[in-house]
C-alpha positions in Angstrom: 122.2 145.1 165.0 120.7 142.1 163.4 121.3 140.0 166.5 119.5 142.6 168.6 116.5 142.4 166.2 116.6 138.7 166.5 116.5 138.7 170.3 113.7 141.3 170.3 111.8 139.2 167.8 112.2 136.2 170.1 110.9 138.2 173.0 107.9 139.3 171.0 107.3 135.7 169.9 107.3 134.6 173.5 104.8 137.3 174.5 102.7 136.4 171.5 102.7 132.8 172.6 101.4 133.6 176.1 98.8 136.0 174.7 97.6 133.1 172.6 97.5 130.9 175.7 95.3 133.4 177.6 93.1 134.4 174.7 89.5 133.1 174.7 88.0 133.3 171.3 84.5 132.4 172.4 84.5 135.4 174.8 85.3 137.8 172.0 81.7 137.4 170.9 80.4 138.7 174.2 82.2 142.1 173.8 79.9 145.1 173.4 80.7 148.8 173.2 79.2 149.3 176.6 81.5 146.8 178.4 84.7 146.5 176.3 86.6 149.0 178.4 85.6 147.8 181.8 87.8 145.6 183.9 84.9 143.3 184.8 83.6 143.2 181.3 85.8 143.4 178.3 89.4 144.1 179.3 90.3 140.6 180.4 89.1 139.4 177.0 90.5 142.3 175.0 94.0 142.6 176.4 95.3 139.2 175.3 93.8 139.8 171.8 95.4 143.2 171.5 98.7 141.7 172.7 98.4 138.9 170.2 98.1 141.3 167.4 100.7 143.8 168.6 103.4 141.2 169.5 102.7 139.2 166.3 103.2 142.2 164.1 106.3 143.3 166.0 107.7 139.8 165.8 107.3 139.6 162.0 108.8 143.1 161.6 111.8 142.5 163.8 112.5 139.1 162.3 112.3 140.5 158.8 114.9 143.1 159.7 117.1 140.4 161.1 117.0 138.1 158.1 118.0 140.9 155.8 121.4 140.9 157.5 121.8 137.3 158.5 121.6 134.0 156.7 118.0 132.9 156.8 118.6 129.4 158.2 120.9 130.7 160.9 118.5 133.5 161.9 115.5 131.0 162.0 117.4 128.5 164.1 118.6 131.1 166.6 115.1 132.8 166.7 113.4 129.4 167.4 115.9 128.3 170.0 115.9 131.7 171.8 112.1 131.6 171.8 112.0 128.1 173.3 114.4 129.1 176.1 112.5 132.3 176.8 109.2 130.4 177.0 110.6 127.9 179.4 112.1 130.7 181.5 108.8 132.5 181.6 107.0 129.3 182.7 109.6 128.9 185.5 109.3 132.5 186.7 105.6 133.4 186.2 103.8 130.0 186.3 106.0 128.2 189.0 106.6 125.2 186.8 109.4 122.8 187.7 112.4 122.0 185.5 114.2 118.7 185.3 117.9 117.9 184.7 117.2 116.6 181.2 115.5 119.8 180.3 118.4 121.8 181.6 120.8 119.6 179.7 118.9 120.0 176.4 118.5 123.8 176.9 122.2 124.0 177.4 122.7 122.1 174.1 120.4 124.7 172.4 122.4 127.5 173.8 125.6 126.0 172.7 124.1 125.6 169.2 123.1 129.3 169.2 126.6 130.4 170.3 128.1 128.1 167.7 126.0 129.6 164.9 126.8 133.1 166.0 130.5 132.5 166.1 130.4 130.7 162.8 128.4 133.5 161.1 130.9 136.1 162.5 133.9 134.2 161.1 132.4 133.8 157.6 132.0 137.6 157.1 
């Protein structure tokens, strides 16, 4: 179950990162009660902020559940690597960014490292 928590935490970290990318702190000052719920007024400003808070808290909670069952260094390495791969995949799918052969090679190395850590942690139990 810890590995599922770790993958879910990586998904939340990825969503948190993109919420941070789209958040405009200066626009938060313009929110007023009269316009915060309107699509033209406050929602484009408010949605990334709410996502930032929700995904951040979910990420911390799920990661804390995972490190209670896994070695901390292993969990952190897998969480970081999975987040990096998910962020790159989201950039490819949603933002039409290109990928180069060196990037593919190094992401494969990251995935091999994740699999190696998982196999090693299963063997040491």
